[in-house]
C-alpha positions as CSV (number, residue, x, y, z in Angstrom):
1,M,-12.0,-45.1,-7.0
2,Q,-10.2,-42.1,-8.6
3,Q,-11.9,-39.7,-6.1
4,K,-10.6,-41.8,-3.2
5,T,-7.1,-41.7,-4.6
6,I,-7.2,-37.9,-5.0
7,L,-8.6,-37.5,-1.5
8,G,-5.8,-39.8,-0.1
9,V,-3.1,-37.8,-1.9
10,I,-4.5,-34.5,-0.4
11,I,-4.6,-36.0,3.1
12,V,-1.0,-37.2,2.8
13,I,0.1,-33.7,1.5
14,V,-1.7,-32.0,4.5
15,L,-0.1,-34.4,7.0
16,I,3.4,-33.9,5.5
17,A,3.0,-30.1,5.6
18,G,1.7,-30.1,9.1
19,G,4.6,-32.4,10.3
20,F,7.1,-30.1,8.6
21,A,5.6,-27.1,10.4
22,V,5.8,-28.8,13.8
23,W,9.4,-29.9,13.1
24,N,10.3,-26.4,11.9
25,Y,8.8,-24.9,15.1
26,T,10.4,-27.3,17.5
27,T,13.9,-27.2,16.0
28,G,14.0,-23.4,16.1
29,S,15.1,-23.1,12.5
30,L,14.5,-20.0,10.4
31,T,10.8,-19.2,10.3
32,S,8.9,-16.8,8.0
33,A,6.9,-13.7,8.8
34,P,3.2,-14.2,9.6
35,A,0.9,-15.4,6.9
36,V,-1.8,-13.2,5.4
37,S,-5.5,-14.0,5.4
38,N,-7.2,-14.1,2.0
39,S,-9.8,-11.6,3.1
40,T,-7.4,-8.6,2.6
41,T,-6.4,-9.5,-1.0
42,Q,-9.3,-7.5,-2.5
43,T,-7.8,-4.2,-1.2
44,K,-6.2,-1.8,-3.8
45,W,-2.5,-1.2,-3.3
46,K,0.0,1.5,-4.1
47,S,3.8,1.2,-4.1
48,Y,6.2,3.5,-2.2
49,T,10.0,3.8,-2.6
50,D,12.1,6.0,-0.4
51,P,14.3,7.9,-2.9
52,S,17.3,8.1,-0.5
53,T,17.5,4.4,0.5
54,G,15.5,2.4,-2.1
55,F,13.4,1.0,0.7
56,T,10.2,-0.2,-1.1
57,F,6.9,-1.6,0.0
58,K,3.2,-1.8,-1.0
59,Y,0.4,-0.3,1.0
60,P,-3.4,0.0,0.7
61,T,-4.8,3.1,-1.0
62,Q,-6.8,4.1,2.1
63,Y,-3.5,4.6,4.0
64,V,-1.1,7.5,3.6
65,V,2.7,7.5,3.8
66,K,4.3,10.3,5.9
67,A,8.0,10.3,5.0
68,S,10.9,12.3,6.3
69,P,13.8,12.9,3.7
70,L,17.3,12.0,4.9
71,P,19.1,15.0,6.2
72,L,22.4,16.1,4.6
73,R,24.3,16.3,7.9
74,E,25.4,13.3,10.0
75,W,22.8,11.5,12.1
76,G,22.6,8.4,14.3
77,T,19.0,7.2,14.6
78,R,16.1,8.8,12.8
79,Y,12.5,8.4,11.7
80,L,12.1,7.5,8.1
81,L,8.4,7.1,7.5
82,T,5.0,6.1,9.0
83,V,2.1,4.4,7.1
84,E,-1.0,5.9,8.7
85,D,-4.6,5.0,8.6
86,K,-5.8,8.4,9.6
87,P,-4.4,10.8,7.0
88,N,-6.2,13.9,8.4
89,S,-4.7,13.4,11.8
90,T,-2.8,16.4,13.2
91,S,-0.9,14.3,15.7
92,S,2.7,13.6,15.1
93,F,2.0,9.9,16.1
94,A,-0.8,8.1,14.4
95,R,-2.7,5.8,16.7
96,A,-2.8,2.2,15.4
97,A,-0.3,3.0,12.7
98,P,-0.1,0.0,10.3
99,M,3.7,0.5,10.0
100,T,6.5,2.7,11.2
101,V,10.1,2.8,10.0
102,N,13.2,4.2,11.8
103,L,16.8,4.0,10.6
104,I,20.0,3.4,12.6
105,K,23.1,4.5,10.8
106,Q,26.1,2.2,11.4
107,P,28.5,1.9,13.2
108,V,26.1,0.9,16.0
109,L,26.5,3.3,18.9
110,A,26.7,0.6,21.6
111,D,29.9,-1.0,20.2
112,R,31.1,1.2,17.3
113,K,31.0,-1.7,14.8
114,I,29.4,-2.2,11.4
115,Y,27.4,-5.4,10.7
116,H,26.6,-6.6,7.2
117,T,24.0,-9.2,8.1
118,I,21.3,-9.4,10.7
119,A,22.6,-12.8,11.8
120,K,26.1,-11.3,12.6
121,Y,24.3,-8.4,14.4
122,Q,22.3,-10.8,16.6
123,Q,25.4,-13.0,17.3
124,S,27.3,-9.9,18.5
125,G,25.0,-9.5,21.4
126,T,24.5,-5.8,20.6
127,P,20.7,-6.1,20.1
128,A,20.4,-7.8,23.5
129,K,22.3,-4.9,25.2
130,M,20.1,-2.4,23.5
131,R,16.9,-4.2,24.3
132,G,17.3,-5.3,27.9
133,G,18.6,-8.8,27.3
134,N,16.2,-9.7,24.5
135,N,18.2,-10.9,21.5
136,G,15.2,-11.4,19.1
137,N,14.5,-14.3,16.7
138,I,15.8,-14.4,13.1
139,V,12.9,-14.8,10.6
140,S,12.5,-14.5,6.9
141,V,10.5,-11.6,5.5
142,N,9.9,-11.7,1.7
143,G,13.2,-13.7,1.3
144,T,15.2,-11.3,3.5
145,Q,16.5,-12.1,7.0
146,A,15.1,-9.9,9.9
147,L,15.4,-9.9,13.6
148,L,11.9,-10.1,15.2
149,Y,10.9,-8.7,18.6
150,H,7.5,-9.3,20.0
151,T,6.3,-6.4,22.1
152,Q,4.0,-7.3,25.0
153,Q,2.9,-3.8,26.1
154,P,1.2,-1.2,24.0
155,S,3.3,1.8,22.9
156,D,2.7,5.1,24.7
157,E,3.0,6.8,21.3
158,T,0.7,4.7,19.2
159,G,-1.5,3.0,21.8
160,I,-1.0,-0.4,20.2
161,R,1.3,-3.4,20.7
162,A,3.7,-3.4,17.7
163,D,6.1,-6.1,16.7
164,G,9.5,-4.9,15.7
165,Y,11.6,-6.2,12.8
166,L,15.2,-5.2,12.2
167,F,16.7,-5.4,8.7
168,I,20.2,-4.5,7.5
169,H,20.7,-3.2,4.0
170,N,23.7,-1.1,2.8
171,D,25.0,-0.7,6.3
172,L,21.7,0.8,7.6
173,I,19.6,-0.9,10.2
174,Y,15.9,-0.6,9.4
175,E,13.6,-0.8,12.5
176,V,10.1,-1.6,11.2
177,G,7.2,-1.7,13.6
178,I,3.9,-3.3,12.6
179,D,0.6,-4.0,14.3
180,P,0.6,-7.9,14.4
181,N,-3.2,-8.0,14.8
182,N,-3.8,-6.1,11.5
183,P,-3.8,-8.3,8.4
184,L,-3.0,-5.3,6.2
185,S,0.1,-4.5,8.3
186,I,1.3,-8.1,7.8
187,Q,0.8,-7.7,4.0
188,I,2.7,-4.4,4.0
189,L,5.6,-6.1,5.9
190,N,5.7,-9.0,3.5
191,S,6.0,-6.7,0.5
192,I,9.2,-5.0,1.8
193,H,12.2,-5.0,-0.5
194,W,15.0,-2.7,-1.8
195,K,15.4,-1.2,-5.3
């Protein structure tokens, strides 16, 4: 009798969770970044923090971070770092890069304004202007709001289809590209935070 009760409780919990997921999807409310499979949790990880911005994430030890320090002079958009799975590559662009990060210094060039949240940035219509009418979807990544863009075509630079996530922190816009088909890329994305 007790086993039937426990089984009944588990079934009810699964049905409630499934119903909430369907409701969340159909109402268009804030969603989370993709979930990670358990098969990648055995990988050993390092932590990286960019000294100029405090941008922090974890990455597998078999990968390497190629970073570019912030220049002293003024700049608009610039490369910050790439997490690469081919550390001995001589190419400036790694094929199948697990993660790339570019920075956009505000005010945003298209309208010369500063946005303090990704939601205000999306509402302004500026991302849609800069991305051919695509205004992105607001999602939650490790408790931080981001603007998600699904890319349909592989990049000429990396040879893969990379999803783009835009974050705003301290008046910088972080453009993070990941391979959505790589579970390790998704884990790296979900570890992003700022120190």
